[in-house]
KOLKEKE-452040 format. One record per atom (N, C-alpha, C): residue number from 1; x negated, y, z; chain; atom name. Coordinates in Angstrom, 2 decimals. Last residue first. Layout:
BEGIN
+-----+---------+---------+---------+--------+-------+
! num !      c1 !      c2 !      c3 ! cadena ! atomo !
+-----+---------+---------+---------+--------+-------+
! NUM !       X !       Y !       Z !      A !    CA !
...
+-----+---------+---------+---------+--------+-------+
This chain:
BEGIN
+-----+---------+---------+---------+--------+-------+
! num !      c1 !      c2 !      c3 ! cadena ! atomo !
+-----+---------+---------+---------+--------+-------+
!  76 !  -86.91 !   84.49 !   91.82 !      A !     N !
!  76 !  -87.18 !   83.66 !   90.66 !      A !    CA !
!  76 !  -87.87 !   82.34 !   92.10 !      A !     C !
!  75 !  -83.57 !   86.53 !   92.33 !      A !     N !
!  75 !  -85.07 !   85.72 !   92.36 !      A !    CA !
!  75 !  -85.29 !   84.91 !   91.79 !      A !     C !
!  74 !  -81.36 !   88.97 !   92.35 !      A !     N !
!  74 !  -82.02 !   87.98 !   91.37 !      A !    CA !
!  74 !  -83.61 !   87.16 !   91.60 !      A !     C !
!  73 !  -78.58 !   89.29 !   94.35 !      A !     N !
!  73 !  -80.22 !   89.29 !   93.95 !      A !    CA !
!  73 !  -80.48 !   88.28 !   92.81 !      A !     C !
!  72 !  -76.22 !   91.73 !   95.88 !      A !     N !
!  72 !  -77.05 !   91.14 !   94.44 !      A !    CA !
!  72 !  -78.20 !   90.99 !   94.44 !      A !     C !
!  71 !  -75.73 !   93.15 !   98.18 !      A !     N !
!  71 !  -74.55 !   93.14 !   97.20 !      A !    CA !
!  71 !  -75.48 !   91.96 !   96.08 !      A !     C !
!  70 !  -76.48 !   92.37 !  101.53 !      A !     N !
!  70 !  -77.45 !   92.25 !  100.28 !      A !    CA !
!  70 !  -75.98 !   92.16 !   99.10 !      A !     C !
!  69 !  -75.59 !   95.24 !  103.60 !      A !     N !
!  69 !  -75.28 !   93.51 !  103.46 !      A !    CA !
!  69 !  -76.07 !   93.47 !  102.07 !      A !     C !
!  68 !  -73.40 !   97.49 !  105.60 !      A !     N !
!  68 !  -74.68 !   96.94 !  105.07 !      A !    CA !
!  68 !  -74.89 !   95.45 !  104.69 !      A !     C !
!  67 !  -70.35 !   98.35 !  104.21 !      A !     N !
!  67 !  -70.98 !   97.65 !  105.49 !      A !    CA !
!  67 !  -72.49 !   97.28 !  104.94 !      A !     C !
!  66 !  -69.74 !  102.10 !  103.96 !      A !     N !
!  66 !  -69.71 !  100.55 !  103.36 !      A !    CA !
!  66 !  -70.66 !   99.82 !  103.54 !      A !     C !
!  65 !  -68.60 !  105.12 !  103.22 !      A !     N !
!  65 !  -68.92 !  104.22 !  104.30 !      A !    CA !
!  65 !  -68.99 !  102.63 !  103.62 !      A !     C !
!  64 !  -68.83 !  107.77 !  100.90 !      A !     N !
!  64 !  -68.08 !  106.13 !  101.56 !      A !    CA !
!  64 !  -68.73 !  105.91 !  102.26 !      A !     C !
!  63 !  -71.68 !  107.80 !   98.80 !      A !     N !
!  63 !  -70.49 !  109.01 !  100.16 !      A !    CA !
!  63 !  -70.10 !  108.61 !  100.93 !      A !     C !
!  62 !  -74.68 !  107.15 !   99.39 !      A !     N !
!  62 !  -73.64 !  106.75 !   99.37 !      A !    CA !
!  62 !  -72.73 !  107.89 !   99.77 !      A !     C !
!  61 !  -77.61 !  107.66 !   97.72 !      A !     N !
!  61 !  -76.92 !  107.99 !   98.63 !      A !    CA !
!  61 !  -75.69 !  107.63 !   98.62 !      A !     C !
!  60 !  -79.95 !  105.28 !   96.66 !      A !     N !
!  60 !  -78.59 !  106.37 !   96.06 !      A !    CA !
!  60 !  -78.60 !  106.34 !   97.45 !      A !     C !
!  59 !  -83.64 !  104.44 !   95.95 !      A !     N !
!  59 !  -82.45 !  104.27 !   97.19 !      A !    CA !
!  59 !  -81.20 !  105.37 !   96.34 !      A !     C !
!  58 !  -85.79 !  102.07 !   95.01 !      A !     N !
!  58 !  -84.53 !  103.06 !   94.89 !      A !    CA !
!  58 !  -84.10 !  103.49 !   95.50 !      A !     C !
!  57 !  -88.37 !  101.05 !   97.32 !      A !     N !
!  57 !  -86.88 !  101.29 !   96.26 !      A !    CA !
!  57 !  -86.68 !  102.38 !   96.19 !      A !     C !
!  56 !  -90.94 !  101.64 !   98.68 !      A !     N !
!  56 !  -91.06 !  101.92 !   97.61 !      A !    CA !
!  56 !  -89.52 !  101.73 !   96.19 !      A !     C !
!  55 !  -89.54 !  100.23 !  100.44 !      A !     N !
!  55 !  -89.93 !  101.69 !  100.72 !      A !    CA !
!  55 !  -90.40 !  102.18 !   99.80 !      A !     C !
!  54 !  -89.72 !   97.44 !  100.03 !      A !     N !
!  54 !  -88.08 !   98.29 !  100.34 !      A !    CA !
!  54 !  -88.75 !   99.52 !  100.08 !      A !     C !
!  53 !  -92.06 !   96.67 !   99.13 !      A !     N !
!  53 !  -91.09 !   96.86 !   97.92 !      A !    CA !
!  53 !  -89.98 !   97.86 !   98.73 !      A !     C !
!  52 !  -93.28 !   96.84 !  101.47 !      A !     N !
!  52 !  -93.58 !   97.41 !  100.66 !      A !    CA !
!  52 !  -92.50 !   98.28 !   99.38 !      A !     C !
!  51 !  -91.68 !   94.47 !  102.67 !      A !     N !
!  51 !  -91.60 !   95.59 !  103.26 !      A !    CA !
!  51 !  -92.12 !   96.82 !  102.15 !      A !     C !
!  50 !  -92.68 !   92.97 !  101.00 !      A !     N !
!  50 !  -90.74 !   92.84 !  100.90 !      A !    CA !
!  50 !  -90.88 !   94.15 !  101.09 !      A !     C !
!  49 !  -95.30 !   92.27 !  101.51 !      A !     N !
!  49 !  -95.22 !   92.80 !  100.17 !      A !    CA !
!  49 !  -93.56 !   92.56 !   99.95 !      A !     C !
!  48 !  -94.76 !   91.38 !  104.40 !      A !     N !
!  48 !  -95.57 !   92.22 !  104.00 !      A !    CA !
!  48 !  -95.25 !   93.04 !  102.48 !      A !     C !
!  47 !  -93.71 !   88.66 !  103.81 !      A !     N !
!  47 !  -92.90 !   89.96 !  104.61 !      A !    CA !
!  47 !  -93.97 !   91.25 !  104.39 !      A !     C !
!  46 !  -94.45 !   86.26 !  102.70 !      A !     N !
!  46 !  -94.17 !   87.61 !  101.92 !      A !    CA !
!  46 !  -93.80 !   88.54 !  102.49 !      A !     C !
!  45 !  -93.40 !   84.54 !  104.50 !      A !     N !
!  45 !  -95.27 !   84.35 !  104.19 !      A !    CA !
!  45 !  -95.54 !   85.48 !  103.57 !      A !     C !
!  44 !  -90.84 !   83.93 !  104.44 !      A !     N !
!  44 !  -91.20 !   85.37 !  105.46 !      A !    CA !
!  44 !  -92.99 !   84.75 !  104.70 !      A !     C !
!  43 !  -88.86 !   83.66 !  101.40 !      A !     N !
!  43 !  -89.82 !   83.03 !  102.02 !      A !    CA !
!  43 !  -90.83 !   84.44 !  102.97 !      A !     C !
!  42 !  -85.39 !   83.99 !  101.11 !      A !     N !
!  42 !  -86.88 !   85.32 !  100.91 !      A !    CA !
!  42 !  -87.99 !   84.37 !  101.82 !      A !     C !
!  41 !  -83.06 !   82.64 !  101.31 !      A !     N !
!  41 !  -83.99 !   82.28 !  100.07 !      A !    CA !
!  41 !  -85.57 !   83.64 !  100.37 !      A !     C !
!  40 !  -81.73 !   83.13 !  103.72 !      A !     N !
!  40 !  -82.99 !   81.97 !  103.51 !      A !    CA !
!  40 !  -83.42 !   81.88 !  102.63 !      A !     C !
!  39 !  -81.90 !   85.85 !  105.42 !      A !     N !
!  39 !  -81.55 !   85.48 !  103.96 !      A !    CA !
!  39 !  -82.61 !   84.61 !  104.17 !      A !     C !
!  38 !  -83.14 !   87.62 !  107.72 !      A !     N !
!  38 !  -82.41 !   87.01 !  107.64 !      A !    CA !
!  38 !  -81.76 !   86.05 !  106.73 !      A !     C !
!  37 !  -84.67 !   89.80 !  105.73 !      A !     N !
!  37 !  -85.28 !   88.48 !  106.70 !      A !    CA !
!  37 !  -84.50 !   87.04 !  107.48 !      A !     C !
!  36 !  -82.90 !   90.87 !  104.55 !      A !     N !
!  36 !  -83.61 !   90.47 !  103.99 !      A !    CA !
!  36 !  -84.40 !   89.07 !  104.98 !      A !     C !
!  35 !  -82.32 !   92.49 !  107.05 !      A !     N !
!  35 !  -81.28 !   92.17 !  106.01 !      A !    CA !
!  35 !  -81.65 !   90.75 !  104.89 !      A !     C !
!  34 !  -84.80 !   93.50 !  107.24 !      A !     N !
!  34 !  -84.00 !   92.56 !  108.54 !      A !    CA !
!  34 !  -82.79 !   91.62 !  107.44 !      A !     C !
!  33 !  -84.58 !   95.70 !  105.28 !      A !     N !
!  33 !  -85.62 !   94.09 !  105.63 !      A !    CA !
!  33 !  -85.42 !   93.11 !  106.52 !      A !     C !
!  32 !  -82.64 !   96.93 !  106.00 !      A !     N !
!  32 !  -82.53 !   96.74 !  104.74 !      A !    CA !
!  32 !  -83.82 !   95.30 !  105.07 !      A !     C !
!  31 !  -83.57 !   98.23 !  108.29 !      A !     N !
!  31 !  -82.25 !   97.64 !  108.36 !      A !    CA !
!  31 !  -82.38 !   97.07 !  107.36 !      A !     C !
!  30 !  -85.77 !   99.55 !  107.60 !      A !     N !
!  30 !  -86.16 !   98.51 !  108.54 !      A !    CA !
!  30 !  -84.47 !   97.26 !  108.57 !      A !     C !
!  29 !  -84.76 !  101.48 !  106.28 !      A !     N !
!  29 !  -85.52 !  100.64 !  105.37 !      A !    CA !
!  29 !  -85.53 !   99.24 !  106.27 !      A !     C !
!  28 !  -81.42 !  102.49 !  106.64 !      A !     N !
!  28 !  -82.84 !  102.77 !  106.72 !      A !    CA !
!  28 !  -83.36 !  101.33 !  106.08 !      A !     C !
!  27 !  -78.68 !  101.28 !  105.84 !      A !     N !
!  27 !  -78.83 !  102.80 !  106.51 !      A !    CA !
!  27 !  -80.77 !  103.27 !  106.59 !      A !     C !
!  26 !  -77.87 !   99.58 !  103.41 !      A !     N !
!  26 !  -78.11 !   99.30 !  104.43 !      A !    CA !
!  26 !  -78.33 !  101.18 !  104.61 !      A !     C !
!  25 !  -77.31 !   97.33 !  100.75 !      A !     N !
!  25 !  -76.91 !   98.40 !  101.49 !      A !    CA !
!  25 !  -77.24 !   98.53 !  102.97 !      A !     C !
!  24 !  -78.96 !   95.98 !   97.48 !      A !     N !
!  24 !  -78.53 !   96.10 !   99.05 !      A !    CA !
!  24 !  -78.27 !   97.34 !   99.49 !      A !     C !
!  23 !  -80.76 !   94.17 !   95.18 !      A !     N !
!  23 !  -79.67 !   95.28 !   96.27 !      A !    CA !
!  23 !  -78.81 !   94.93 !   96.97 !      A !     C !
!  22 !  -83.76 !   93.07 !   94.00 !      A !     N !
!  22 !  -82.55 !   92.90 !   94.64 !      A !    CA !
!  22 !  -81.85 !   94.17 !   95.41 !      A !     C !
!  21 !  -85.13 !   90.76 !   91.53 !      A !     N !
!  21 !  -84.69 !   92.62 !   91.88 !      A !    CA !
!  21 !  -83.34 !   92.32 !   92.55 !      A !     C !
!  20 !  -87.98 !   88.97 !   92.43 !      A !     N !
!  20 !  -86.80 !   89.54 !   91.87 !      A !    CA !
!  20 !  -85.92 !   91.16 !   92.07 !      A !     C !
!  19 !  -90.25 !   85.87 !   93.26 !      A !     N !
!  19 !  -89.64 !   87.87 !   92.92 !      A !    CA !
!  19 !  -88.75 !   87.63 !   92.14 !      A !     C !
!  18 !  -93.33 !   84.50 !   92.12 !      A !     N !
!  18 !  -92.29 !   84.11 !   92.98 !      A !    CA !
!  18 !  -91.80 !   86.11 !   93.47 !      A !     C !
!  17 !  -96.01 !   83.74 !   91.97 !      A !     N !
!  17 !  -94.78 !   84.21 !   90.72 !      A !    CA !
!  17 !  -93.38 !   84.66 !   91.08 !      A !     C !
!  16 !  -98.43 !   84.10 !   93.73 !      A !     N !
!  16 !  -97.25 !   82.88 !   93.71 !      A !    CA !
!  16 !  -96.71 !   84.19 !   92.54 !      A !     C !
!  15 ! -101.45 !   84.70 !   93.41 !      A !     N !
!  15 ! -100.90 !   83.47 !   94.46 !      A !    CA !
!  15 !  -99.89 !   83.43 !   94.51 !      A !     C !
!  14 ! -101.90 !   84.89 !   90.39 !      A !     N !
!  14 ! -101.92 !   84.07 !   90.97 !      A !    CA !
!  14 ! -101.43 !   83.25 !   92.39 !      A !     C !
!  13 !  -98.88 !   86.33 !   89.90 !      A !     N !
!  13 !  -99.49 !   85.62 !   89.94 !      A !    CA !
!  13 ! -101.27 !   85.99 !   89.95 !      A !     C !
!  12 !  -97.20 !   88.60 !   92.22 !      A !     N !
!  12 !  -97.93 !   88.06 !   91.31 !      A !    CA !
!  12 !  -98.53 !   87.66 !   91.07 !      A !     C !
!  11 !  -94.00 !   89.08 !   93.62 !      A !     N !
!  11 !  -95.70 !   87.82 !   94.35 !      A !    CA !
!  11 !  -95.81 !   87.88 !   93.14 !      A !     C !
!  10 !  -91.84 !   91.77 !   93.53 !      A !     N !
!  10 !  -92.60 !   90.66 !   92.90 !      A !    CA !
!  10 !  -93.61 !   90.62 !   93.38 !      A !     C !
!   9 !  -89.11 !   93.21 !   93.75 !      A !     N !
!   9 !  -90.39 !   92.72 !   94.21 !      A !    CA !
!   9 !  -90.52 !   91.92 !   93.53 !      A !     C !
!   8 !  -87.49 !   96.37 !   94.01 !      A !     N !
!   8 !  -88.18 !   95.46 !   92.73 !      A !    CA !
!   8 !  -89.00 !   94.54 !   93.24 !      A !     C !
!   7 !  -84.26 !   96.54 !   95.13 !      A !     N !
!   7 !  -85.72 !   96.76 !   95.08 !      A !    CA !
!   7 !  -86.21 !   96.56 !   94.22 !      A !     C !
!   6 !  -81.97 !  100.06 !   95.46 !      A !     N !
!   6 !  -82.85 !   98.57 !   94.63 !      A !    CA !
!   6 !  -84.27 !   97.74 !   94.64 !      A !     C !
!   5 !  -79.97 !   99.98 !   98.12 !      A !     N !
!   5 !  -81.44 !  100.05 !   97.75 !      A !    CA !
!   5 !  -81.67 !   99.26 !   96.68 !      A !     C !
!   4 !  -77.68 !  102.75 !   98.92 !      A !     N !
!   4 !  -78.32 !  101.75 !   97.83 !      A !    CA !
!   4 !  -79.36 !  101.18 !   97.72 !      A !     C !
!   3 !  -77.47 !  104.04 !  102.73 !      A !     N !
!   3 !  -78.23 !  103.47 !  100.60 !      A !    CA !
!   3 !  -77.46 !  102.32 !   99.96 !      A !     C !
!   2 !  -75.89 !  105.65 !  104.68 !      A !     N !
!   2 !  -76.29 !  104.23 !  104.00 !      A !    CA !
!   2 !  -76.34 !  104.69 !  102.69 !      A !     C !
!   1 !  -75.77 !  107.51 !  107.03 !      A !     N !
!   1 !  -76.05 !  107.97 !  105.94 !      A !    CA !
!   1 !  -76.23 !  106.54 !  105.06 !      A !     C !
+-----+---------+---------+---------+--------+-------+
């Protein structure tokens, strides 16, 4: 079963002002994490915070089969 992940991802000041909202489709937290690791716009230095945000994301089950991937990302 796949899910829509709504990920609220922010690295707070003073460490960074980087972050945003990311919407993905994936089967597991690890799959979504790997999708984001492969995306150039997400810095590797924040991997721990990204995984924590994925675990805490809103996850909505999909009834039909969809391809995994990033649907939309608003990042700063």
